[in-house]
PyMOL Python script that loads the backbone (N, CA, C, O; Angstrom):
from pymol import cmd

cmd.read_pdbstr("""\
ATOM      1  N   UNK A   1     -25.629  83.190  -6.526  1.00  0.00           N
ATOM      2  CA  UNK A   1     -24.355  82.345  -6.919  1.00  0.00           C
ATOM      3  C   UNK A   1     -24.545  81.135  -6.089  1.00  0.00           C
ATOM      4  O   UNK A   1     -25.050  81.249  -4.972  1.00  0.00           O
ATOM      5  N   UNK A   2     -24.094  79.716  -6.661  1.00  0.00           N
ATOM      6  CA  UNK A   2     -23.894  78.763  -5.566  1.00  0.00           C
ATOM      7  C   UNK A   2     -22.723  78.218  -5.832  1.00  0.00           C
ATOM      8  O   UNK A   2     -22.268  78.089  -6.969  1.00  0.00           O
ATOM      9  N   UNK A   3     -21.990  77.753  -4.442  1.00  0.00           N
ATOM     10  CA  UNK A   3     -20.691  77.256  -4.169  1.00  0.00           C
ATOM     11  C   UNK A   3     -20.621  75.904  -4.754  1.00  0.00           C
ATOM     12  O   UNK A   3     -21.574  75.163  -4.516  1.00  0.00           O
ATOM     13  N   UNK A   4     -19.720  75.488  -5.429  1.00  0.00           N
ATOM     14  CA  UNK A   4     -19.276  74.083  -5.828  1.00  0.00           C
ATOM     15  C   UNK A   4     -18.390  73.508  -4.979  1.00  0.00           C
ATOM     16  O   UNK A   4     -17.362  74.153  -4.774  1.00  0.00           O
ATOM     17  N   UNK A   5     -18.534  72.329  -4.360  1.00  0.00           N
ATOM     18  CA  UNK A   5     -17.760  71.369  -3.435  1.00  0.00           C
ATOM     19  C   UNK A   5     -16.845  70.420  -4.178  1.00  0.00           C
ATOM     20  O   UNK A   5     -17.141  69.747  -5.165  1.00  0.00           O
ATOM     21  N   UNK A   6     -15.562  70.482  -3.478  1.00  0.00           N
ATOM     22  CA  UNK A   6     -15.004  69.465  -4.172  1.00  0.00           C
ATOM     23  C   UNK A   6     -14.874  68.279  -3.250  1.00  0.00           C
ATOM     24  O   UNK A   6     -14.145  67.344  -3.581  1.00  0.00           O
ATOM     25  N   UNK A   7     -15.358  68.268  -2.421  1.00  0.00           N
ATOM     26  CA  UNK A   7     -15.778  67.164  -1.328  1.00  0.00           C
ATOM     27  C   UNK A   7     -16.362  66.147  -2.036  1.00  0.00           C
ATOM     28  O   UNK A   7     -17.291  66.399  -2.804  1.00  0.00           O
ATOM     29  N   UNK A   8     -15.891  64.877  -1.865  1.00  0.00           N
ATOM     30  CA  UNK A   8     -16.853  64.028  -2.601  1.00  0.00           C
ATOM     31  C   UNK A   8     -17.321  63.025  -1.397  1.00  0.00           C
ATOM     32  O   UNK A   8     -16.464  62.338  -0.840  1.00  0.00           O
ATOM     33  N   UNK A   9     -18.542  62.957  -1.046  1.00  0.00           N
ATOM     34  CA  UNK A   9     -19.341  62.453  -0.266  1.00  0.00           C
ATOM     35  C   UNK A   9     -18.804  62.502   1.304  1.00  0.00           C
ATOM     36  O   UNK A   9     -18.603  61.497   1.986  1.00  0.00           O
ATOM     37  N   UNK A  10     -18.636  63.696   1.684  1.00  0.00           N
ATOM     38  CA  UNK A  10     -18.268  63.762   3.014  1.00  0.00           C
ATOM     39  C   UNK A  10     -19.112  63.670   4.121  1.00  0.00           C
ATOM     40  O   UNK A  10     -18.654  63.765   5.260  1.00  0.00           O
ATOM     41  N   UNK A  11     -20.360  63.485   3.893  1.00  0.00           N
ATOM     42  CA  UNK A  11     -21.500  63.311   4.882  1.00  0.00           C
ATOM     43  C   UNK A  11     -21.728  61.832   5.274  1.00  0.00           C
ATOM     44  O   UNK A  11     -22.579  61.426   6.065  1.00  0.00           O
ATOM     45  N   UNK A  12     -20.754  61.034   4.533  1.00  0.00           N
ATOM     46  CA  UNK A  12     -21.109  59.621   4.808  1.00  0.00           C
ATOM     47  C   UNK A  12     -19.894  59.439   5.666  1.00  0.00           C
ATOM     48  O   UNK A  12     -18.761  59.884   5.485  1.00  0.00           O
ATOM     49  N   UNK A  13     -20.476  58.510   6.881  1.00  0.00           N
ATOM     50  CA  UNK A  13     -19.342  58.140   7.804  1.00  0.00           C
ATOM     51  C   UNK A  13     -18.623  57.065   7.527  1.00  0.00           C
ATOM     52  O   UNK A  13     -19.123  56.178   6.834  1.00  0.00           O
ATOM     53  N   UNK A  14     -17.509  56.970   7.948  1.00  0.00           N
ATOM     54  CA  UNK A  14     -16.591  55.704   7.512  1.00  0.00           C
ATOM     55  C   UNK A  14     -16.808  54.824   8.025  1.00  0.00           C
ATOM     56  O   UNK A  14     -16.701  53.768   7.401  1.00  0.00           O
ATOM     57  N   UNK A  15     -17.255  54.802   9.529  1.00  0.00           N
ATOM     58  CA  UNK A  15     -17.980  53.533  10.084  1.00  0.00           C
ATOM     59  C   UNK A  15     -19.230  53.679  10.365  1.00  0.00           C
ATOM     60  O   UNK A  15     -19.731  54.804  10.346  1.00  0.00           O
ATOM     61  N   UNK A  16     -20.001  52.501  10.694  1.00  0.00           N
ATOM     62  CA  UNK A  16     -21.534  52.476  11.248  1.00  0.00           C
ATOM     63  C   UNK A  16     -21.539  51.443  12.047  1.00  0.00           C
ATOM     64  O   UNK A  16     -20.890  50.402  11.939  1.00  0.00           O
ATOM     65  N   UNK A  17     -22.583  51.878  13.170  1.00  0.00           N
ATOM     66  CA  UNK A  17     -23.046  50.196  13.639  1.00  0.00           C
ATOM     67  C   UNK A  17     -23.740  49.259  12.967  1.00  0.00           C
ATOM     68  O   UNK A  17     -24.666  49.481  12.188  1.00  0.00           O
ATOM     69  N   UNK A  18     -23.293  48.206  13.266  1.00  0.00           N
ATOM     70  CA  UNK A  18     -23.941  46.890  12.636  1.00  0.00           C
ATOM     71  C   UNK A  18     -25.305  46.856  12.378  1.00  0.00           C
ATOM     72  O   UNK A  18     -25.735  46.657  11.242  1.00  0.00           O
ATOM     73  N   UNK A  19     -26.137  47.065  13.505  1.00  0.00           N
ATOM     74  CA  UNK A  19     -27.697  47.254  13.301  1.00  0.00           C
ATOM     75  C   UNK A  19     -28.312  48.343  12.894  1.00  0.00           C
ATOM     76  O   UNK A  19     -29.510  48.308  12.615  1.00  0.00           O
ATOM     77  N   UNK A  20     -27.515  49.569  12.793  1.00  0.00           N
ATOM     78  CA  UNK A  20     -28.065  50.741  11.920  1.00  0.00           C
ATOM     79  C   UNK A  20     -27.845  50.509  10.655  1.00  0.00           C
ATOM     80  O   UNK A  20     -28.705  50.833   9.836  1.00  0.00           O
ATOM     81  N   UNK A  21     -26.568  49.860  10.223  1.00  0.00           N
ATOM     82  CA  UNK A  21     -26.760  49.768   8.628  1.00  0.00           C
ATOM     83  C   UNK A  21     -27.723  48.907   8.024  1.00  0.00           C
ATOM     84  O   UNK A  21     -28.295  49.130   6.957  1.00  0.00           O
ATOM     85  N   UNK A  22     -27.926  47.569   9.011  1.00  0.00           N
ATOM     86  CA  UNK A  22     -28.827  46.571   8.558  1.00  0.00           C
ATOM     87  C   UNK A  22     -30.232  47.083   8.436  1.00  0.00           C
ATOM     88  O   UNK A  22     -31.095  46.368   7.927  1.00  0.00           O
ATOM     89  N   UNK A  23     -30.532  48.421   8.927  1.00  0.00           N
ATOM     90  CA  UNK A  23     -31.753  49.001   9.291  1.00  0.00           C
ATOM     91  C   UNK A  23     -32.030  49.772   8.123  1.00  0.00           C
ATOM     92  O   UNK A  23     -33.055  49.722   7.443  1.00  0.00           O
ATOM     93  N   UNK A  24     -30.718  50.710   7.899  1.00  0.00           N
ATOM     94  CA  UNK A  24     -30.865  51.494   6.916  1.00  0.00           C
ATOM     95  C   UNK A  24     -30.818  50.837   5.477  1.00  0.00           C
ATOM     96  O   UNK A  24     -31.563  51.136   4.544  1.00  0.00           O
ATOM     97  N   UNK A  25     -30.058  50.122   5.467  1.00  0.00           N
ATOM     98  CA  UNK A  25     -30.028  49.123   4.166  1.00  0.00           C
ATOM     99  C   UNK A  25     -31.553  48.306   3.795  1.00  0.00           C
ATOM    100  O   UNK A  25     -31.771  47.717   2.737  1.00  0.00           O
ATOM    101  N   UNK A  26     -32.464  48.431   4.878  1.00  0.00           N
ATOM    102  CA  UNK A  26     -33.624  47.972   4.913  1.00  0.00           C
ATOM    103  C   UNK A  26     -33.897  46.404   4.699  1.00  0.00           C
ATOM    104  O   UNK A  26     -34.666  45.852   3.911  1.00  0.00           O
ATOM    105  N   UNK A  27     -32.793  45.726   5.901  1.00  0.00           N
ATOM    106  CA  UNK A  27     -32.803  44.246   5.788  1.00  0.00           C
ATOM    107  C   UNK A  27     -33.821  44.089   6.768  1.00  0.00           C
ATOM    108  O   UNK A  27     -34.472  43.045   6.814  1.00  0.00           O
ATOM    109  N   UNK A  28     -34.044  45.143   7.649  1.00  0.00           N
ATOM    110  CA  UNK A  28     -35.143  44.905   8.809  1.00  0.00           C
ATOM    111  C   UNK A  28     -35.801  46.056   8.942  1.00  0.00           C
ATOM    112  O   UNK A  28     -35.250  47.055   8.479  1.00  0.00           O
ATOM    113  N   UNK A  29     -37.120  46.202   9.595  1.00  0.00           N
ATOM    114  CA  UNK A  29     -37.765  46.864   9.168  1.00  0.00           C
ATOM    115  C   UNK A  29     -37.635  48.253  10.497  1.00  0.00           C
ATOM    116  O   UNK A  29     -38.007  49.425  10.458  1.00  0.00           O
ATOM    117  N   UNK A  30     -37.006  47.521  11.480  1.00  0.00           N
ATOM    118  CA  UNK A  30     -36.534  48.484  12.737  1.00  0.00           C
ATOM    119  C   UNK A  30     -35.299  48.101  13.356  1.00  0.00           C
ATOM    120  O   UNK A  30     -34.947  46.922  13.304  1.00  0.00           O
ATOM    121  N   UNK A  31     -34.517  49.071  14.006  1.00  0.00           N
ATOM    122  CA  UNK A  31     -33.366  48.902  14.402  1.00  0.00           C
ATOM    123  C   UNK A  31     -33.609  47.836  15.724  1.00  0.00           C
ATOM    124  O   UNK A  31     -32.643  47.153  16.063  1.00  0.00           O
ATOM    125  N   UNK A  32     -34.801  47.707  16.410  1.00  0.00           N
ATOM    126  CA  UNK A  32     -34.787  46.843  17.495  1.00  0.00           C
ATOM    127  C   UNK A  32     -34.759  45.505  16.704  1.00  0.00           C
ATOM    128  O   UNK A  32     -33.923  44.685  17.084  1.00  0.00           O
ATOM    129  N   UNK A  33     -35.423  45.226  15.831  1.00  0.00           N
ATOM    130  CA  UNK A  33     -35.493  44.038  15.040  1.00  0.00           C
ATOM    131  C   UNK A  33     -34.294  43.255  14.530  1.00  0.00           C
ATOM    132  O   UNK A  33     -34.059  42.049  14.444  1.00  0.00           O
ATOM    133  N   UNK A  34     -33.584  44.406  14.210  1.00  0.00           N
ATOM    134  CA  UNK A  34     -32.121  44.079  13.519  1.00  0.00           C
ATOM    135  C   UNK A  34     -31.089  43.716  14.821  1.00  0.00           C
ATOM    136  O   UNK A  34     -30.199  42.867  14.776  1.00  0.00           O
ATOM    137  N   UNK A  35     -31.361  44.405  15.770  1.00  0.00           N
ATOM    138  CA  UNK A  35     -30.566  44.058  17.430  1.00  0.00           C
ATOM    139  C   UNK A  35     -31.019  42.367  17.719  1.00  0.00           C
ATOM    140  O   UNK A  35     -30.268  41.410  17.905  1.00  0.00           O
ATOM    141  N   UNK A  36     -32.352  42.404  17.685  1.00  0.00           N
ATOM    142  CA  UNK A  36     -32.955  41.219  18.094  1.00  0.00           C
ATOM    143  C   UNK A  36     -32.143  40.153  17.053  1.00  0.00           C
ATOM    144  O   UNK A  36     -31.558  39.307  17.730  1.00  0.00           O
ATOM    145  N   UNK A  37     -32.001  40.012  16.023  1.00  0.00           N
ATOM    146  CA  UNK A  37     -31.707  39.104  14.964  1.00  0.00           C
ATOM    147  C   UNK A  37     -29.909  38.917  15.156  1.00  0.00           C
ATOM    148  O   UNK A  37     -29.287  37.854  15.141  1.00  0.00           O
ATOM    149  N   UNK A  38     -29.360  40.304  15.334  1.00  0.00           N
ATOM    150  CA  UNK A  38     -27.786  39.889  15.885  1.00  0.00           C
ATOM    151  C   UNK A  38     -27.605  39.203  16.914  1.00  0.00           C
ATOM    152  O   UNK A  38     -26.925  38.181  17.002  1.00  0.00           O
ATOM    153  N   UNK A  39     -28.367  39.881  17.959  1.00  0.00           N
ATOM    154  CA  UNK A  39     -28.206  39.070  19.445  1.00  0.00           C
ATOM    155  C   UNK A  39     -28.717  37.251  19.284  1.00  0.00           C
ATOM    156  O   UNK A  39     -28.425  36.392  20.116  1.00  0.00           O
ATOM    157  N   UNK A  40     -29.232  37.095  18.469  1.00  0.00           N
ATOM    158  CA  UNK A  40     -29.998  35.535  18.481  1.00  0.00           C
ATOM    159  C   UNK A  40     -29.214  35.068  17.605  1.00  0.00           C
ATOM    160  O   UNK A  40     -29.624  33.984  17.188  1.00  0.00           O
ATOM    161  N   UNK A  41     -28.124  35.455  17.070  1.00  0.00           N
ATOM    162  CA  UNK A  41     -27.192  34.784  16.211  1.00  0.00           C
ATOM    163  C   UNK A  41     -27.482  34.571  14.916  1.00  0.00           C
ATOM    164  O   UNK A  41     -26.846  33.694  14.333  1.00  0.00           O
ATOM    165  N   UNK A  42     -28.426  35.273  14.253  1.00  0.00           N
ATOM    166  CA  UNK A  42     -28.493  35.080  13.026  1.00  0.00           C
ATOM    167  C   UNK A  42     -27.820  35.985  12.065  1.00  0.00           C
ATOM    168  O   UNK A  42     -28.096  35.905  10.868  1.00  0.00           O
ATOM    169  N   UNK A  43     -27.021  36.774  12.475  1.00  0.00           N
ATOM    170  CA  UNK A  43     -26.308  37.652  11.555  1.00  0.00           C
ATOM    171  C   UNK A  43     -24.756  37.332  12.213  1.00  0.00           C
ATOM    172  O   UNK A  43     -24.427  37.230  13.394  1.00  0.00           O
ATOM    173  N   UNK A  44     -24.070  37.235  11.165  1.00  0.00           N
ATOM    174  CA  UNK A  44     -22.454  37.281  11.586  1.00  0.00           C
ATOM    175  C   UNK A  44     -21.588  37.856  10.589  1.00  0.00           C
ATOM    176  O   UNK A  44     -21.783  37.805   9.375  1.00  0.00           O
ATOM    177  N   UNK A  45     -20.715  38.352  11.117  1.00  0.00           N
ATOM    178  CA  UNK A  45     -19.718  39.347  10.436  1.00  0.00           C
ATOM    179  C   UNK A  45     -18.297  38.892  10.623  1.00  0.00           C
ATOM    180  O   UNK A  45     -17.769  38.933  11.734  1.00  0.00           O
ATOM    181  N   UNK A  46     -17.606  38.415   9.441  1.00  0.00           N
ATOM    182  CA  UNK A  46     -16.467  37.973   9.207  1.00  0.00           C
ATOM    183  C   UNK A  46     -16.447  36.642   9.624  1.00  0.00           C
ATOM    184  O   UNK A  46     -15.428  36.027   9.939  1.00  0.00           O
ATOM    185  N   UNK A  47     -17.929  36.072   9.621  1.00  0.00           N
ATOM    186  CA  UNK A  47     -17.701  34.549  10.115  1.00  0.00           C
ATOM    187  C   UNK A  47     -17.816  34.213  11.486  1.00  0.00           C
ATOM    188  O   UNK A  47     -17.663  33.090  11.968  1.00  0.00           O
ATOM    189  N   UNK A  48     -18.101  35.277  12.091  1.00  0.00           N
ATOM    190  CA  UNK A  48     -18.395  35.147  13.714  1.00  0.00           C
ATOM    191  C   UNK A  48     -19.614  35.868  14.313  1.00  0.00           C
ATOM    192  O   UNK A  48     -19.974  36.844  13.653  1.00  0.00           O
ATOM    193  N   UNK A  49     -20.266  35.624  15.323  1.00  0.00           N
ATOM    194  CA  UNK A  49     -20.982  36.243  15.882  1.00  0.00           C
ATOM    195  C   UNK A  49     -20.805  37.767  16.309  1.00  0.00           C
ATOM    196  O   UNK A  49     -19.886  38.038  17.083  1.00  0.00           O
ATOM    197  N   UNK A  50     -21.474  38.567  15.934  1.00  0.00           N
ATOM    198  CA  UNK A  50     -21.084  39.937  16.391  1.00  0.00           C
ATOM    199  C   UNK A  50     -22.175  40.545  17.731  1.00  0.00           C
ATOM    200  O   UNK A  50     -22.993  39.893  18.381  1.00  0.00           O
ATOM    201  N   UNK A  51     -21.829  41.993  17.831  1.00  0.00           N
ATOM    202  CA  UNK A  51     -22.828  42.720  18.943  1.00  0.00           C
ATOM    203  C   UNK A  51     -23.532  43.652  17.573  1.00  0.00           C
ATOM    204  O   UNK A  51     -23.158  43.854  16.417  1.00  0.00           O
ATOM    205  N   UNK A  52     -24.642  44.045  18.325  1.00  0.00           N
ATOM    206  CA  UNK A  52     -25.320  45.389  17.602  1.00  0.00           C
ATOM    207  C   UNK A  52     -24.461  46.437  17.370  1.00  0.00           C
ATOM    208  O   UNK A  52     -24.568  47.030  16.296  1.00  0.00           O
ATOM    209  N   UNK A  53     -23.460  46.850  18.327  1.00  0.00           N
ATOM    210  CA  UNK A  53     -22.797  47.722  18.258  1.00  0.00           C
ATOM    211  C   UNK A  53     -21.501  48.025  17.305  1.00  0.00           C
ATOM    212  O   UNK A  53     -21.022  49.118  17.004  1.00  0.00           O
ATOM    213  N   UNK A  54     -21.060  46.624  16.901  1.00  0.00           N
ATOM    214  CA  UNK A  54     -20.003  46.361  16.308  1.00  0.00           C
ATOM    215  C   UNK A  54     -19.754  47.444  15.324  1.00  0.00           C
ATOM    216  O   UNK A  54     -20.804  47.694  14.732  1.00  0.00           O
ATOM    217  N   UNK A  55     -18.587  48.314  14.850  1.00  0.00           N
ATOM    218  CA  UNK A  55     -18.482  49.061  13.947  1.00  0.00           C
ATOM    219  C   UNK A  55     -18.180  48.392  12.712  1.00  0.00           C
ATOM    220  O   UNK A  55     -17.329  47.506  12.795  1.00  0.00           O
ATOM    221  N   UNK A  56     -18.748  48.645  11.451  1.00  0.00           N
ATOM    222  CA  UNK A  56     -18.517  48.223  10.661  1.00  0.00           C
ATOM    223  C   UNK A  56     -17.959  49.424   9.437  1.00  0.00           C
ATOM    224  O   UNK A  56     -18.417  50.565   9.382  1.00  0.00           O
ATOM    225  N   UNK A  57     -16.947  48.915   8.556  1.00  0.00           N
ATOM    226  CA  UNK A  57     -16.257  49.902   7.783  1.00  0.00           C
ATOM    227  C   UNK A  57     -16.942  49.984   6.467  1.00  0.00           C
ATOM    228  O   UNK A  57     -16.707  48.974   5.804  1.00  0.00           O
ATOM    229  N   UNK A  58     -17.655  50.780   5.902  1.00  0.00           N
ATOM    230  CA  UNK A  58     -18.632  51.034   4.526  1.00  0.00           C
ATOM    231  C   UNK A  58     -17.537  50.915   3.418  1.00  0.00           C
ATOM    232  O   UNK A  58     -16.468  51.521   3.484  1.00  0.00           O
ATOM    233  N   UNK A  59     -17.902  50.062   2.370  1.00  0.00           N
ATOM    234  CA  UNK A  59     -17.151  49.952   1.176  1.00  0.00           C
ATOM    235  C   UNK A  59     -16.458  48.740   0.758  1.00  0.00           C
ATOM    236  O   UNK A  59     -15.824  48.724  -0.297  1.00  0.00           O
TER     237      UNK A  59
END
""", "prot")
cmd.dss("prot")
cmd.show_as("cartoon", "prot")
cmd.util.cbc("prot")
cmd.orient("prot")
């Protein structure tokens, strides 16, 4: 018998690193390339340059 869970998407983190999200969403082939682009000023978050470790909220 299987248990049914009433939790909705509990495995998804509320926040994720910017470089990790860009890699997971396949904007970049590797996290290293995503990091280089962020550090090079090609990626902005809320209109400002960001660090690769910036925590972004999903949704």
